[in-house]
C-alpha positions as a printed Julia matrix, in Angstrom:
430×3 Matrix{Float64}:
  21.28  -21.25   21.13
  22.7   -18.62   22.75
  23.35  -15.67   20.95
  26.95  -14.07   21.45
  26.7   -10.89   20.01
  24.16   -8.48   18.51
  24.47   -5.36   16.35
  22.02   -2.69   14.78
  22.87   -0.1    12.54
  21.15    2.21   10.16
  21.13    1.71    6.34
  19.26    3.33    3.44
  16.58    1.65    1.46
  16.22    1.95   -2.23
  14.07    5.14   -1.49
  17.2     6.55   -0.04
  15.03    6.69    3.7
  16.67    5.41    6.62
  15.79    1.91    7.74
  17.38   -0.81    9.82
  20.02   -3.62    9.51
  20.22   -6.06   12.42
  23.46   -8.66   12.79
  23.38  -11.58   15.02
  26.37  -13.94   16.05
  26.77  -17.11   17.87
  29.88  -18.88   19.25
  29.71  -23.02   18.17
  32.0   -25.4    19.76
  33.17  -28.15   17.31
  35.18  -31.3    18.07
  37.95  -30.35   15.38
  37.78  -26.69   14.84
  37.1   -25.86   18.47
  35.46  -22.45   18.63
  33.74  -20.97   15.33
  31.83  -17.89   15.28
  28.91  -17.99   12.82
  26.62  -14.56   11.71
  23.8   -13.79   10.22
  22.48  -10.11    8.68
  18.69   -9.32    7.87
  17.38   -5.72    6.91
  13.76   -4.47    6.74
  11.96   -2.74    4.16
   9.66    0.29    4.59
   6.36    0.78    2.83
   5.27    4.32    1.33
   1.7     3.03    0.56
   0.74    1.77    3.91
  -2.18    0.16    5.8
  -3.33    1.61    8.97
  -3.49   -1.6    10.61
   0.11   -2.08    9.98
   2.65   -2.78   13.03
   4.27    0.31   14.14
   7.34    1.91   12.61
   9.93    3.11   14.92
  12.13    6.2    14.05
  15.54    4.39   13.18
  17.41    6.39   15.48
  15.11    5.84   18.32
  14.96    2.11   17.19
  18.6     2.08   17.73
  18.52    3.53   21.46
  15.55    0.63   22.25
  17.82   -1.84   20.84
  20.81   -0.94   23.22
  18.49   -1.31   26.18
  17.2    -4.84   25.27
  20.7    -6.33   23.94
  21.78   -7.26   27.27
  18.49   -9.6    27.82
  19.03  -10.88   24.19
  22.44  -12.2    25.09
  21.7   -13.58   28.57
  19.52  -16.41   27.38
  19.32  -19.68   25.53
  16.86  -19.83   22.7
  15.58  -23.02   21.22
  13.54  -22.16   18.54
  12.45  -19.4    16.06
   8.94  -19.02   17.93
  10.61  -18.73   21.47
  12.82  -15.84   20.22
  10.03  -14.07   18.55
   7.75  -14.43   21.39
  10.6   -13.12   23.81
  10.58  -10.08   21.49
   7.08   -9.78   21.42
   7.04  -10.15   25.3
   9.72   -7.16   25.51
   7.68   -5.06   23.61
   4.5    -5.19   25.42
   2.08   -3.71   22.98
  -0.62   -4.59   20.78
   1.03   -3.06   17.57
   4.61   -3.03   18.44
   4.63    0.4    19.36
   7.38    0.21   21.96
  10.28   -1.63   20.17
   8.74   -0.88   16.79
   7.69   -3.77   14.33
  10.99   -2.67   12.02
  13.35   -3.24   15.03
  11.55   -6.68   16.07
  11.68   -7.85   12.49
  15.0    -7.41   11.75
  16.1    -9.32   14.7
  13.55  -12.04   14.06
  14.63  -12.56   10.22
  18.48  -12.24   11.38
  17.71  -15.16   13.77
  16.2   -17.44   11.28
  19.27  -16.73    9.31
  21.36  -17.8    12.09
  19.52  -20.53   12.89
  19.66  -21.84    9.49
  23.22  -21.8     9.39
  23.34  -23.62   12.71
  21.14  -26.13   11.57
  23.32  -26.17    8.09
  19.82  -25.76    6.27
  19.18  -23.27    3.7
  17.11  -20.73    4.66
  13.91  -21.82    2.93
  14.01  -25.45    4.26
  14.57  -23.7     7.66
  11.46  -21.73    7.28
   9.39  -25.13    6.03
  10.36  -26.68    9.04
   8.87  -23.93   11.31
   5.89  -23.62    9.02
   3.22  -25.61   10.75
   1.07  -26.73    7.72
   1.61  -29.97    5.69
   2.96  -29.14    2.37
   4.49  -32.15    0.24
   5.99  -30.39   -2.91
   8.0   -27.57   -3.77
   6.13  -24.92   -5.81
   7.98  -21.96   -6.9
   5.66  -19.06   -6.97
   4.81  -16.87   -9.82
   6.7   -13.64  -10.54
   4.37  -10.29  -10.35
   6.04   -7.8   -12.43
   5.02   -4.06  -11.45
   5.91   -2.69  -14.89
   4.06    0.62  -14.82
   3.8     2.79  -11.67
   0.87    4.7   -10.43
  -0.33    6.1    -7.37
   1.48    6.42   -4.38
   4.23    4.59   -6.47
   4.5     6.97   -9.45
   7.88    8.63  -10.54
   6.11   10.98  -12.77
   6.99   14.56  -12.11
   7.81   16.38  -15.14
   5.47   17.88  -17.88
   6.57   19.28  -20.79
   6.05   23.01  -21.57
   4.07   22.86  -24.82
   2.95   19.0   -24.62
  -0.76   18.8   -25.68
  -1.08   15.8   -23.27
  -2.44   16.7   -19.58
  -0.08   15.16  -16.84
  -2.17   12.7   -14.97
  -1.61   11.23  -12.01
  -2.75    7.18  -12.4
  -4.99    6.12   -9.62
  -3.93    2.83   -9.71
  -0.65    1.92   -7.95
   0.51   -1.11   -9.96
  -0.16   -2.59  -13.39
   1.62   -5.88  -13.53
   2.27   -8.42  -15.91
   2.3   -12.54  -14.7
   3.98  -15.01  -16.68
   1.9   -18.19  -16.98
   4.91  -20.79  -16.89
   5.88  -22.86  -14.67
   9.63  -22.52  -15.06
  10.71  -19.61  -13.0
  13.78  -18.77  -15.17
  11.61  -18.62  -18.46
   9.15  -16.53  -16.27
  11.9   -14.28  -15.3
  13.31  -13.86  -19.07
   9.96  -12.99  -20.39
   9.64  -10.48  -17.69
  12.68   -8.92  -18.68
  12.03   -9.28  -22.31
   9.02   -7.42  -21.68
  10.13   -4.7   -19.68
  12.45   -3.92  -22.41
   9.73   -3.92  -25.13
   7.74   -1.72  -22.89
  10.32    0.89  -22.4
  10.82    1.17  -26.14
   7.12    1.39  -26.67
   6.86    4.14  -24.0
   9.77    6.16  -25.07
   8.64    6.14  -28.55
   5.25    7.19  -27.45
   6.11    9.75  -24.93
   9.28   10.62  -25.72
  12.53    9.33  -23.67
  12.63   12.66  -21.8
   9.07   11.9   -20.3
   9.57    8.2   -19.14
  10.44    7.91  -15.48
  11.09    4.99  -13.03
   8.56    4.73  -10.38
   9.46    3.41   -6.7
   9.3    -0.23   -7.69
  11.16    0.3   -11.16
   8.11    0.31  -12.93
   7.65    2.87  -15.72
   5.81    6.18  -15.15
   4.72    8.47  -17.95
   1.76   11.01  -18.32
  -1.09    8.4   -19.32
  -4.27    9.82  -20.43
  -5.85    7.47  -17.71
  -5.85    4.02  -16.15
  -7.37    2.28  -18.96
  -4.48    3.83  -21.61
  -1.91    2.11  -19.11
  -4.0    -1.1   -19.51
  -4.31   -0.83  -23.3
  -0.58   -0.44  -23.61
   0.23   -3.73  -21.73
  -2.59   -5.62  -23.86
  -1.43   -4.52  -27.17
   2.33   -5.68  -26.29
   0.99   -8.92  -25.06
  -0.93   -9.37  -28.12
   1.61   -8.32  -30.65
   4.2   -10.43  -29.29
   1.94  -13.12  -28.08
   3.48  -13.49  -24.74
   2.1   -15.98  -22.55
   1.46  -13.11  -19.78
  -1.37  -11.84  -18.15
  -2.29   -8.64  -16.51
  -2.71   -7.89  -12.78
  -3.56   -4.8   -10.81
  -2.75   -3.42   -7.5
  -5.38   -0.52   -7.12
  -4.68    0.61   -3.88
  -8.27    2.16   -3.65
  -7.53    3.37   -0.27
  -5.11    6.45   -1.82
  -8.16    7.82   -3.93
 -11.12    7.08   -1.47
 -12.81   10.01   -0.47
 -14.29    9.89    3.52
 -17.94   11.03    4.08
 -17.44   14.81    4.87
 -20.72   15.52    6.48
 -23.13   13.64    9.11
 -25.62   13.61    6.13
 -23.3    11.48    3.88
 -23.45    7.98    4.46
 -20.83    6.65    2.35
 -17.47    7.88    1.0
 -16.51    7.8    -2.74
 -13.75    7.11   -4.99
 -12.51    9.63   -7.35
 -10.99    8.32  -10.76
  -9.95   10.71  -13.39
 -11.83   13.47  -11.87
 -15.22   11.08  -11.83
 -16.92   10.26   -8.74
 -17.77    6.32   -8.01
 -19.6     4.91   -5.45
 -18.68    1.25   -4.27
 -21.28   -0.45   -6.32
 -20.14    1.78   -9.48
 -16.71    1.02   -8.81
 -17.19   -2.8    -8.54
 -18.89   -2.59  -12.2
 -16.0    -0.68  -13.38
 -13.6    -3.34  -12.2
 -15.66   -6.37  -13.78
 -15.69   -4.45  -17.02
 -11.88   -4.13  -16.73
 -11.34   -7.73  -15.74
 -13.26   -8.79  -18.6
 -11.63   -6.53  -21.2
  -8.44   -7.02  -20.42
  -8.5   -10.6   -18.97
  -6.94   -9.52  -15.76
  -5.75  -12.32  -13.42
  -5.41  -10.68  -10.01
  -6.49   -7.42   -8.64
  -5.57   -6.29   -5.36
  -7.16   -3.37   -2.57
  -9.83   -3.06   -5.06
 -11.6    -1.29   -2.37
 -10.51    1.24    0.86
  -8.93   -0.79    3.85
 -12.26   -1.06    5.59
 -14.39   -2.23    2.73
 -14.97   -5.85    3.68
 -18.31   -5.82    2.17
 -17.23   -4.4    -1.02
 -14.44   -6.74   -1.37
 -16.94   -9.54   -0.57
 -19.51   -8.29   -3.07
 -16.77   -8.26   -6.09
 -15.68  -11.53   -5.15
 -18.85  -12.97   -5.46
 -19.62  -11.57   -8.66
 -16.44  -12.8    -9.79
 -17.42  -16.22   -8.68
 -20.71  -16.28  -10.17
 -19.18  -15.08  -13.46
 -16.99  -18.22  -13.39
 -13.67  -15.95  -13.57
 -10.68  -17.17  -11.67
  -9.63  -14.11  -10.71
  -7.57  -13.66   -7.5
  -9.01  -10.86   -5.23
  -6.11   -9.9    -3.22
  -6.39   -8.19    0.11
  -3.5    -6.11    1.56
  -4.61   -2.84    3.07
  -7.59   -4.55    4.27
  -5.76   -7.26    6.12
  -2.39   -6.16    6.86
  -0.87   -9.79    7.39
  -2.84   -9.58   10.61
  -4.51  -12.46   11.87
  -7.6   -10.51   13.36
  -8.21   -8.66   10.09
  -7.74  -12.12    7.89
 -10.27  -13.82   10.07
 -12.99  -11.09    9.6
 -11.83  -10.9     5.67
 -12.56  -14.85    5.81
 -16.04  -14.47    7.46
 -16.84  -12.03    5.21
 -15.56  -13.88    2.02
 -13.75  -10.53    1.34
 -11.68  -12.06   -1.32
  -9.53  -15.17   -1.76
  -5.61  -14.15   -1.46
  -3.86  -12.34    0.94
  -0.86  -10.21    0.52
   1.99  -11.44    2.84
   4.3    -8.37    4.01
   6.33   -9.74    7.14
   6.94   -5.86    8.24
   3.16   -5.3     8.33
   3.04   -7.99   11.68
   6.72   -7.63   12.91
   7.96  -11.41   13.34
   8.7   -14.4    11.17
   6.61  -16.75   13.3
   3.73  -14.17   13.36
   3.79  -14.06    9.67
   3.82  -17.9     9.57
   1.03  -18.13   11.52
  -1.27  -15.87    9.1
   0.14  -17.65    6.11
  -1.42  -21.0     7.9
  -4.71  -19.35    8.81
  -5.14  -18.52    5.11
  -4.42  -22.03    3.8
  -6.47  -23.61    6.13
  -9.55  -21.45    4.69
  -8.67  -22.17    1.07
  -7.02  -18.79    0.52
  -3.96  -18.25   -1.87
  -0.94  -16.39   -0.53
   1.43  -13.82   -2.32
   4.66  -12.92   -0.74
   5.38   -9.24   -1.01
   8.41   -6.7    -0.9
   7.64   -3.04   -0.16
   8.29    0.04   -2.21
  11.52    1.04   -0.17
  13.61   -2.03   -0.5
  17.01   -3.33    0.23
  19.33   -5.89   -0.96
  17.85   -8.58    1.45
  16.4   -11.36   -0.16
  14.68  -13.02    2.52
  11.19  -12.88    1.24
  12.02  -15.08   -2.19
  12.85  -18.11    0.39
   9.75  -17.29    2.57
   7.65  -17.71   -0.91
   9.4   -20.81   -1.94
   9.11  -22.17    1.87
   5.56  -21.8     1.91
   4.46  -22.44   -1.43
   3.24  -18.79   -2.25
   0.71  -18.39   -5.05
   2.95  -15.68   -6.21
   6.16  -13.15   -5.25
   5.64   -9.46   -5.85
   9.17   -7.93   -5.99
   8.75   -5.03   -8.39
  10.02   -4.66  -11.8
  12.8    -7.19  -13.09
  15.31   -4.44  -13.5
  16.43   -2.49  -10.13
  19.13   -4.59   -8.02
  17.16   -4.48   -5.0
  14.23   -6.06   -7.17
  16.2    -8.42   -9.06
  17.91   -9.81   -6.11
  14.71  -11.58   -4.88
  13.9   -13.37   -8.43
  17.62  -14.27   -8.73
  17.44  -16.02   -5.29
  14.5   -18.1    -6.5
  16.42  -19.07   -9.53
  19.24  -20.08   -7.07
  16.49  -22.04   -4.99
  15.02  -23.66   -8.17
  18.7   -25.12   -9.06
  18.82  -26.29   -5.4
  15.46  -28.36   -5.5
  15.38  -29.75   -9.04
């Protein structure tokens, strides 16, 4: 296929930050209709809580300049496959971490190309992606939605403390407090998530006052909780009260509250939670207690982004206790094959979070997922805190039979569009 035209523009994400949207065009000649122009658009999200090893993000205005430089080369050749197109972009960049063109520019073009090829081949996007996924999957399995209903850490929206409030304003260290419906039907799961979200809002507004309940970056609620346990207790109480088939998940994002060693004599850093210091061993035991108390189904990034051995110890303890808990690596692995290989070799978890903009192309993303599956790791496809109305990750999650999809709370439009796309796919495959 030859791309007949290409454009790139700056748009705003859900945090009103600048990001990129790419448009690609192809002219197809048919026997009856003559020349037909088809088009495809893709936009890229941006993360506030980023792993150090993610692909480089180019400032959008500079990305426009870089795009204009490479545009003639994109329009000057035929591309016969997704891998050929993606590898061409990688070669144009010429750096290990996409520092020349930027992972954001490359990904916008890669995803738009995938949509364009799907249209050319007259396939749904998830079908096209699956055809490019070099791993045998025999049945469609829709992912479990993972709803981020309370936002803490870098995603917190809490900014206000009432003048005479007896409660101290506390910045929750844990980044995401999630609910995960344990039902197979995605429509039912989404309905459960939305109903729980409404019940949680009512509960929080009654407890903290309507004026003291805010929305975080991913449309989860943010309030002046006393500590992380209070947020967990509220979720557990509501689940029990209404007998919902829900489990709790956590994205701890521990790199955000990890304190690096400050002196040469200090061998290890520590974790600061609610003004208390924890060693890695103490934090592991704290997590084990929380997992047992609140029947937690998944825990993401429980240690900082270089803590491979600490991840491994927690995973081993959970296995020994016969708890089927997902230990999900995100900042640890950053959708990067070399980081994932290290995690696999050290047994630092049993699931990886997949964020295409961490690596920069669809082809590389699929190779990381394949590596995970070859080593019996689960995958969870994820959005970012700064999102757009693009629903690409929904098709990706379905195409690769991901265990779960994280797209935020079941409320804001840039989050709902991902969940609603899976509902549409469900109607197509049933």
